[in-house]
N, C-alpha and C positions, 0 to 999 in steps of 0.2 A: 490720376485720370484713367479710368478703366474703359477700354475699348470693347464693345460688344459686337459680335458678328451679326450682320443682317442677312447673310446667306451662307450656306455651307460651302467651304472652299479649302483647298490645300494651299498653304502659304509657306514661305521661308521665314522662320522666326530666328531671332538672334538672342542668344542667352548671355547674361552678364552675372558677375559675381555679386553675391548679396551683401558683401562688406564694403568693397571699394568700387564696385560697379564696372570693372573692366570686362571687356569682351571675352567670353569663353569660347563661343563657336556659334554655328548655325545648324538648323535642323528643319526637316519638313514637318509641318504641323497641320492636322485636320482641324480646322477652326469651324466648329459646329454652330448652327444658328442659335443665337441667344446666349452664347458663352463668351468668356473673356479669353485672353491669352494665358499661356502657362506662366507660372510665377517666375520672376526675374527674367522675363523675355519681352521682346518688342518686335513689331514687324517693320520698324524703321531700319533701313539698311545703314550700317556704319560706313563712314568715309574710308577711302583708301589710306593705308598707313605704311610707313617704311620700318626698317629695322630700328630697334631701340625706341619705338613709339608704340602706343596702344590706345584704342578707342575706350572712352569712359562714357557711360550713359547717365544722363541727368534725368531722373524720373519726373521731377517737377516741371522742367522745361520740355521734356519729351524730345531730347536731341542728344547727339553724340558730340564729344570733343576729343581731341587728340592730345595725349600727354606723354612725357618721357617715360620710358620703361627700362630700368636697369636691373630688374630683379635677377637674382642668381649670379650677379657679377660681384667681384670683390672691390671693396673700397678701402682706402688707407687713411688713417688719421693724420692730419698735418701737424698735430702736436706731439703725439707719442709713437707714430708710425705703426700702430696696431691695425691689423686687418679685420674686416667684418664683411660678411655676405649680406648684400642688400636683399630684403625680403618684402618690399612694399613698392607700389607703383608711385611714380612721381619723382 
């Protein structure tokens, strides 16, 4: 669903990752008449979140959800006690 600007305005846009759709950050965006938003961005503000959580954007539903985020933390196998760095959201 592509949103098109009906008037020129400066908005806060929220960018998200193109693979797993997690929030990357926000930026000011000059939204010109007749144009859409920047790729992988929305003007829908993400909900507040706490440590070890992150917003994920659902493009089909046009809404954010909050999921666990343990990226860059170490996990240990319960079978062989090997360690691995978590590199994905969820």
